[in-house]
Each structure stands twice: as C-alpha cells, then as structure tokens.
C-alpha positions as CSV (number, residue, x, y, z in Angstrom):
1,M,46.4,56.7,5.7
2,N,44.2,53.6,6.1
3,I,46.0,50.8,7.9
4,T,45.2,48.3,5.1
5,E,47.0,50.6,2.6
6,C,50.3,49.8,4.4
7,L,49.8,46.0,4.3
8,P,51.5,43.9,1.6
9,T,49.1,42.6,-1.0
10,V,49.1,39.1,-2.6
11,F,48.2,39.8,-6.3
12,V,46.5,36.9,-8.1
13,V,46.6,36.7,-11.9
14,D,44.7,33.8,-13.5
15,D,42.3,33.6,-16.4
16,D,40.2,30.9,-14.8
17,P,37.5,32.7,-12.8
18,S,36.5,29.8,-10.6
19,F,40.1,29.0,-9.7
20,R,40.9,32.7,-9.2
21,R,38.1,33.1,-6.7
22,S,39.0,29.9,-4.9
23,L,42.7,31.0,-4.6
24,V,41.7,34.4,-3.3
25,R,39.5,32.8,-0.6
26,Q,42.4,30.5,0.3
27,I,44.7,33.4,0.7
28,R,42.3,35.6,2.6
29,S,41.6,32.8,5.0
30,A,45.2,33.1,6.2
31,G,44.7,36.9,6.8
32,Y,46.4,38.2,3.7
33,Q,45.2,41.2,1.7
34,T,44.5,40.2,-1.9
35,E,43.7,41.7,-5.3
36,S,42.9,39.5,-8.4
37,F,43.1,40.0,-12.2
38,A,41.9,38.0,-15.1
39,S,44.8,38.7,-17.4
40,A,48.5,39.7,-17.3
41,D,47.7,43.0,-19.2
42,E,45.1,43.9,-16.6
43,F,47.5,43.4,-13.7
44,L,50.3,45.3,-15.6
45,D,48.1,48.3,-16.1
46,H,47.2,48.4,-12.4
47,W,50.8,47.8,-11.2
48,R,52.2,50.6,-13.3
49,Q,49.9,53.0,-11.5
50,D,50.4,51.6,-8.1
51,P,53.5,49.4,-7.5
52,A,52.4,48.4,-4.0
53,P,54.4,46.1,-1.7
54,G,53.5,42.4,-1.9
55,C,54.0,39.4,-4.2
56,L,52.4,38.0,-7.3
57,L,50.7,34.6,-7.8
58,L,51.0,34.3,-11.6
59,D,49.5,31.7,-13.9
60,I,51.9,30.8,-16.7
61,L,49.6,29.7,-19.5
62,M,47.1,32.4,-20.3
63,P,45.6,34.0,-23.5
64,G,47.4,37.0,-24.7
65,L,50.3,38.0,-22.5
66,D,51.4,34.8,-20.6
67,G,53.2,34.6,-17.2
68,F,56.7,34.4,-18.6
69,Q,56.1,37.4,-20.9
70,L,54.7,39.5,-18.1
71,Q,57.8,38.7,-16.0
72,Q,60.0,39.8,-18.8
73,K,58.1,43.0,-19.4
74,M,58.3,43.9,-15.7
75,Q,62.0,43.1,-15.5
76,A,62.7,45.2,-18.7
77,S,60.9,48.2,-17.2
78,G,62.8,47.9,-13.9
79,A,59.6,46.9,-12.0
80,S,60.2,44.4,-9.3
81,I,57.8,42.1,-7.4
82,P,58.5,38.6,-6.1
83,I,56.7,36.1,-8.4
84,I,55.2,32.7,-7.5
85,F,54.3,30.9,-10.7
86,I,51.3,28.6,-10.7
87,T,50.1,26.3,-13.5
88,G,47.9,23.3,-14.1
89,Q,50.1,22.1,-17.0
90,G,53.6,22.4,-15.6
91,D,56.6,20.2,-16.1
92,I,60.2,20.1,-14.9
93,P,61.7,22.2,-17.7
94,M,59.0,24.8,-17.2
95,S,59.7,25.0,-13.4
96,V,63.4,25.2,-14.1
97,K,62.8,28.1,-16.5
98,A,60.7,29.9,-14.0
99,M,63.2,29.6,-11.2
100,K,66.1,30.6,-13.4
101,A,64.1,33.7,-14.4
102,G,64.0,34.7,-10.7
103,A,60.7,33.2,-9.5
104,V,60.4,32.6,-5.8
105,D,58.5,29.3,-6.3
106,F,56.6,27.2,-8.9
107,L,53.4,25.6,-7.7
108,P,51.3,23.1,-9.7
109,K,47.6,23.1,-9.5
110,P,45.8,22.2,-7.3
111,I,47.8,24.0,-4.7
112,R,48.2,22.6,-1.2
113,D,47.6,25.1,1.6
114,D,51.0,24.5,3.2
115,D,52.9,25.0,-0.1
116,L,50.9,28.1,-0.9
117,F,51.4,29.8,2.5
118,N,55.1,28.9,2.7
119,A,55.7,30.4,-0.7
120,V,53.7,33.5,0.1
121,R,55.5,34.1,3.4
122,Q,58.9,33.7,1.6
123,A,57.9,36.1,-1.2
124,L,56.6,38.7,1.2
125,Q,59.7,38.5,3.3
126,Y,61.9,38.9,0.3
127,D,59.9,41.9,-0.9
128,E,60.1,43.5,2.5
129,E,63.9,43.0,2.7
130,R,64.4,44.3,-0.9
131,R,62.3,47.4,-0.2
132,A,64.2,48.1,3.0
133,Q,67.5,47.8,1.3
134,R,66.4,50.2,-1.5
135,A,65.1,52.7,1.1
136,E,68.4,52.6,3.0
137,H,70.4,53.0,-0.2
138,E,68.2,56.0,-1.2
139,A,68.7,57.6,2.2
140,V,72.5,57.2,2.0
141,E,72.5,58.8,-1.5
142,K,70.5,61.8,-0.1
143,R,73.1,62.3,2.6
144,Y,75.9,62.0,0.1
145,A,74.3,64.6,-2.1
146,V,74.7,67.3,0.6
147,L,78.5,66.8,0.8
148,T,80.6,69.5,-0.9
149,P,83.0,68.4,-3.7
150,R,85.9,68.8,-1.3
151,E,84.1,66.7,1.4
152,R,83.5,64.0,-1.2
153,E,87.2,63.9,-2.0
154,V,88.1,63.6,1.6
155,M,85.5,60.9,2.2
156,V,87.0,58.8,-0.6
157,L,90.5,59.1,0.8
158,V,89.4,58.4,4.4
159,V,87.6,55.3,3.3
160,R,90.8,54.2,1.6
161,G,92.5,54.2,5.0
162,M,94.6,57.3,4.6
163,L,95.6,59.4,7.6
164,N,94.7,63.1,7.9
165,K,98.2,64.2,7.2
166,Q,98.4,61.9,4.1
167,I,95.1,63.3,2.9
168,A,96.3,66.9,3.5
169,F,99.4,66.2,1.4
170,E,97.3,64.5,-1.3
171,L,94.9,67.5,-1.6
172,G,97.5,70.2,-1.0
173,T,96.0,71.6,2.2
174,S,96.6,71.6,5.9
175,E,95.9,68.7,8.3
176,K,93.7,71.0,10.4
177,T,91.5,71.7,7.3
178,I,91.2,68.0,6.6
179,K,90.2,67.4,10.2
180,I,87.3,69.9,9.8
181,H,86.2,68.3,6.5
182,R,86.5,64.8,7.9
183,G,84.3,65.8,10.9
184,R,81.7,67.3,8.5
185,V,81.7,64.1,6.4
186,M,81.1,62.0,9.5
187,E,78.3,64.2,10.6
188,K,76.5,64.5,7.3
189,M,76.8,60.8,6.5
190,N,75.6,59.9,10.0
191,A,78.7,57.8,10.5
192,Q,79.7,57.0,14.1
193,S,83.1,55.5,13.3
194,L,85.5,54.9,10.4
195,A,84.1,51.3,10.0
196,D,80.7,52.8,9.8
197,L,81.7,55.2,7.1
198,V,83.3,52.4,5.1
199,R,80.1,50.4,5.2
200,I,78.1,53.5,4.1
201,A,80.6,54.1,1.2
202,Q,80.1,50.4,0.1
203,K,76.4,51.1,-0.3
204,L,77.2,54.0,-2.7
205,G,79.4,52.0,-5.0
206,P,83.1,51.0,-5.7
207,S,84.2,54.6,-5.9
208,G,82.6,55.8,-2.7
209,G,79.9,57.7,-4.7
210,P,76.6,56.7,-6.2
211,A,76.8,53.6,-8.3
C-alpha cells in the first residue's frame, strides 16, 4: 500500500473555485493531504465509495445540496466524518446550529491560518480516536462471537461478580465445570483479570453481549 493512502485527508467542499484552490494550497502548506470538490453531491458520491479517514471542510451556502443538508444525509446513512463548517455569510444563529448538529468548528471567511490549522488538528484527532474506538469494539465483538452459548452465560454471571460456586448453582452444574468455562472465557476474550473482563463486557453493551 502506498504510504499516502494511510494518511488522513482534509476534504474541501466549496462551490467557489478560486477560494477552493486557495484553501487547498493553505492546507497543503501545512503538510496535509487534501482532496477538493465543487459540490456536496460530488463529495457525497466520492465518500460513499471511499470513506477514508480525515475531516471535511464544508461550505454551508452552496447551490443544490447545501452544507447542512449534506451533514444530515451523512448522519442519516450512518456515515461519519468530523465537519468544519466554513462560510462567508455566517452569523451567530448559523454557527450555533452548526455546533449543535455536531460540527467540530465554524470558521468565517476569510479563514486565518491559526484558526484553520487548529480546527483541522482537532478534527483529525477526533476522527482518529473515533476510528480506534470502533476498531476496538469490532475486535471485542469478534472475540465474543467465538464463545459458546454456555461460555456466554458464564461470562455474564462472572461480570456480575458471582463466585464459581454461585454460578455453578445458578446453571445447575459443578464448580469444576464452571472453572473450566471461566478459564476459556478469559482466554478467548483476552482478559488478564476480572476487572479486565468487566471493561471488555462494558464495550459489548449493558447485557454483556453485543449492543
């Protein structure tokens, strides 16, 4: 794989070609990888095919699909990318609406370098953390999937703090059998201690299984 393919991308969506080119140069001067689009629909078509890591610098007022509508479409489809809204005609109510909708920042044009780079760093860090959390959750679910039905029952009761003899009574089996199941649960879930297993179960959901 090409190294650049692993780097996060700052996506720029603005219908003003001169501003778009200027913003791309501004971002690249700081060493970021960028891609630019003239419309929200153009970006959305690209993103659906390749939801790469990164963040989105998104103009609000554009012909056709505007910035807020793009954000709503992506949220409705389950797509997720940190958004920094940009506009030359912004006001306080608009900025409040953007932040309430989950935007990382709201930058008025012309954009100062410090404001831009601070917002981009924050957005990329957020995206990295979110992707790491999702990858960790998926890894835990894969480990949980290999447990047998009995091992899952044992795991739930272990996490509740029950002793082996209590679990054995609850499930109508011997304490020795529970010890074996418990050991397998710890091994399959890659848990080093009870506290570790509890933290893992919390990632799965309230019941100790996938949310």
